[in-house]
C-alpha positions in Angstrom: 16.0 -1.2 -35.7 13.1 -3.4 -34.8 14.7 -4.4 -31.4 14.1 -0.8 -30.2 10.4 -1.3 -30.5 10.6 -4.6 -28.6 12.3 -2.7 -25.7 9.7 0.1 -25.9 6.9 -2.5 -25.7 8.6 -4.1 -22.7 8.7 -0.7 -21.0 5.0 -0.2 -21.8 4.3 -3.6 -20.2 6.4 -2.7 -17.2 4.5 0.5 -16.8 1.1 -1.2 -16.8 2.1 -4.0 -14.5 3.9 -1.7 -12.0 0.9 0.6 -12.0 -1.3 -2.4 -11.1 1.0 -3.3 -8.2 1.1 0.2 -6.9 -2.6 0.5 -7.3 -3.1 -2.6 -5.2 -0.8 -1.2 -2.4 -2.7 2.1 -2.6 -6.1 0.4 -2.2 -5.0 -1.9 0.6 -3.5 1.0 2.6 -6.4 3.4 2.0 -9.1 0.8 2.8 -7.3 -0.1 6.1 -7.1 3.6 7.0 -10.4 5.0 5.7 -12.6 2.1 4.8 -14.0 3.3 1.5 -13.3 0.2 -0.7 -15.2 1.0 -3.9 -14.1 4.6 -4.0 -10.4 3.7 -3.8 -10.8 0.8 -6.1 -12.3 3.1 -8.7 -9.4 5.6 -8.3 -6.8 2.9 -8.6 -8.5 1.4 -11.7 -8.5 4.9 -13.3 -4.7 5.0 -12.7 -4.4 1.7 -14.6 -6.6 2.9 -17.5 -4.7 6.2 -17.6 -1.4 4.4 -17.8 -2.7 2.2 -20.6 -3.9 5.3 -22.5 -0.5 7.0 -22.0 1.5 4.0 -23.1 -0.8 3.5 -26.1 -0.4 7.1 -27.1 3.4 6.9 -26.9 3.2 3.7 -28.9 1.1 5.5 -31.6 3.5 8.4 -32.0 6.5 6.1 -32.2 5.1 3.5 -34.6 2.3 5.0 -36.7 4.7 6.3 -39.4 7.0 3.2 -39.3 4.7 0.2 -39.9 0.9 -0.2 -39.7 1.1 -3.8 -38.6 3.7 -3.0 -35.9 1.3 -0.2 -34.6 -1.8 -2.4 -34.6 0.1 -5.4 -33.0 1.5 -3.2 -30.2 -1.7 -1.5 -29.6 -3.6 -4.8 -29.3 -0.8 -6.2 -27.0 -1.0 -3.2 -24.8 -4.8 -3.6 -24.6 -4.6 -7.3 -23.8 -2.1 -6.6 -21.0 -4.2 -3.8 -19.6 -7.3 -5.9 -19.6 -5.5 -8.8 -18.0 -4.0 -6.7 -15.3 -7.3 -4.9 -14.6 -9.1 -8.2 -14.4 -6.6 -9.8 -12.1 -6.5 -6.6 -10.0 -10.2 -6.4 -9.6 -10.6 -10.2 -8.9 -7.9 -10.1 -6.2 -9.3 -7.0 -4.6 -12.8 -8.5 -4.4 -11.4 -11.6 -2.9 -9.5 -9.6 -0.3 -12.4 -7.1 0.3 -13.7 -8.9 3.4 -10.2 -9.1 4.9 -9.6 -5.3 4.3 -12.9 -4.3 5.8 -12.5 -6.6 8.8 -9.0 -5.1 9.3 -10.4 -1.6 9.0 -13.1 -2.3 11.6 -10.5 -3.8 14.0 -8.2 -0.7 13.7 -11.2 1.6 14.0 -12.3 -0.1 17.2 -8.8 0.0 18.7 -8.5 3.7 17.9 -12.0 4.4 19.5 -11.0 2.4 22.7 -7.8 4.5 23.2 
């Protein structure tokens, strides 16, 4: 019976990590198209936080009646994964910020010349 909760936790982890990857692709594409770095970063970060909230809520409804320690452990693990993914996401975006903005200016100039 406990193995089911392990797989649910892995699905929660997969949801948070995949949302982080999709958010990175979203920010990189939108900054290169429109140039608003902080706006799209805030939107994508809210997607990651929303995914964390949804996975934690699902975990609460599945485990709160079963075992308190399982509930607390899973909730803390979800929180650690979300904080880690958000930190890596923000750090990588701020490192890539100059590249994105330079690429946006290049594409903007080529569009204006045509």
